[in-house]
C-alpha positions in Angstrom: 3.2 65.0 119.7 0.4 63.2 121.3 -1.5 65.3 124.1 -0.5 63.2 127.4 -4.2 63.8 128.4 -5.6 61.8 125.7 -3.6 58.8 126.5 -5.0 58.1 129.8 -6.9 55.1 130.3 -9.0 54.3 133.5 -8.8 51.1 135.3 -10.5 49.5 138.3 -7.7 48.5 140.8 -7.5 46.5 144.5 -5.1 48.0 146.9 -4.2 46.1 150.2 -1.6 45.8 152.4 0.2 48.1 149.9 0.0 45.8 146.8 -2.1 46.7 144.1 -3.4 44.3 141.6 -5.6 45.6 138.3 -9.1 45.0 138.2 -8.1 42.0 134.7 -6.3 40.1 137.1 -9.1 40.2 139.7 -11.8 39.4 137.2 -9.7 36.4 135.7 -10.8 34.8 139.2 -14.1 35.9 139.5 -15.4 35.4 136.1 -14.0 32.3 135.5 -11.7 30.4 138.2 -14.4 30.5 140.8 -17.4 29.9 138.6 -15.4 27.0 136.9 -14.8 25.1 140.0 -17.7 26.0 142.7 -20.5 26.8 139.9 -22.5 29.8 139.6 -21.8 32.4 136.9 -19.6 35.7 136.4 -21.8 37.8 138.5 -22.0 35.4 141.5 -18.9 36.4 143.3 -17.5 39.9 144.2 -14.7 41.5 146.3 -15.5 44.0 148.9 -11.9 45.9 150.2 -13.2 47.8 153.4 -10.8 48.9 156.3 -12.3 47.2 159.4 -11.1 48.9 162.4 -7.8 50.2 160.7 -7.3 46.8 159.0 -7.4 46.0 155.6 -9.7 43.6 155.0 -11.3 41.7 151.7 -14.6 40.3 151.8 -15.3 37.6 148.6 -19.1 37.0 148.7 -20.4 34.3 147.2 -23.9 34.4 145.9 -26.3 32.0 148.1 -28.0 30.0 144.6 -24.0 29.2 144.4 -23.9 25.3 145.6 -22.0 23.9 148.5 -18.6 25.7 149.2 -15.2 25.2 151.5 -14.7 29.2 152.3 -11.1 27.9 152.8 -10.8 26.2 148.7 -12.6 29.4 147.6 -10.2 31.5 149.2 -7.3 29.3 147.9 -8.4 29.2 144.9 -8.9 32.8 144.6 -5.1 33.1 145.9 -3.9 30.3 143.3 -5.4 32.4 140.0 -4.5 35.9 140.6 -0.7 34.8 141.9 -0.4 32.5 138.4 2.5 33.4 136.9 5.1 35.4 138.4 6.0 38.7 139.1 4.0 41.2 141.4 0.6 39.1 141.2 2.4 36.1 142.8 3.9 38.3 145.3 0.8 40.0 146.1 -1.5 36.4 146.2 1.0 35.3 148.6 1.2 38.3 151.1 -2.6 38.5 151.1 -2.0 34.8 151.8 0.4 35.3 155.0 -1.5 37.9 156.2 -4.7 36.3 156.0 -7.1 39.3 154.6 -9.5 37.2 152.7 -12.6 36.5 154.1 -14.9 34.6 152.3 -18.7 34.8 153.1 -22.4 34.0 151.3 -24.1 37.3 150.3 -25.7 39.1 147.2 -23.4 41.0 145.4 -23.4 45.1 146.1 -24.2 47.7 143.5 -23.1 51.6 143.4 -25.8 53.9 143.9 -26.9 53.4 140.0 -27.1 50.3 140.5 -23.8 48.7 138.4 -22.1 46.0 140.1 -18.3 46.2 140.2 -15.7 43.1 140.5 -14.3 45.1 143.5 -16.4 47.6 145.6 -14.6 49.8 148.2 -16.2 50.1 151.8 -15.4 51.4 154.4 -16.6 50.7 158.0 -16.2 50.0 161.8 -17.5 47.1 163.6 -20.9 46.1 163.2 -21.3 49.3 160.7 -23.2 49.1 157.2 -21.4 49.0 153.8 -21.2 51.9 151.8 -20.2 50.4 148.7 -18.3 52.8 146.2 -16.1 52.2 142.9 -12.4 52.4 143.2 -11.1 54.2 140.3 -7.9 55.7 139.3 -6.4 57.2 136.3 -3.1 55.5 134.9 -0.8 57.6 131.9 -0.2 55.2 129.1 
């Protein structure tokens, strides 16, 4: 009999509007689809999950070195990529699109206190305050 504790795996997740995506779904958009379409590399795109005035929001940071972009086109590419296929991912992408939770901005990637850059950072801020980026981690039993 396998020890249930040894069967735990660590995943990074993104939860917004009551819907969750695993890091692998987000990574496909940030590392492959966006750089392929708009230029730059895998570290030039990062999501910041935050709550602003009690409202969930996502900021998609695009490094300033990436060439000219249309923020609406970047957002739509992100939604199409995370919603590719079917099932929950498609529902999440459509809900986020309808809620207009994604805001595309130019900016440098945020890092943890030890200098690590993650695909998804979680930040809680009130209007006008600065970010306090921290990784989002959960443990899921296999």
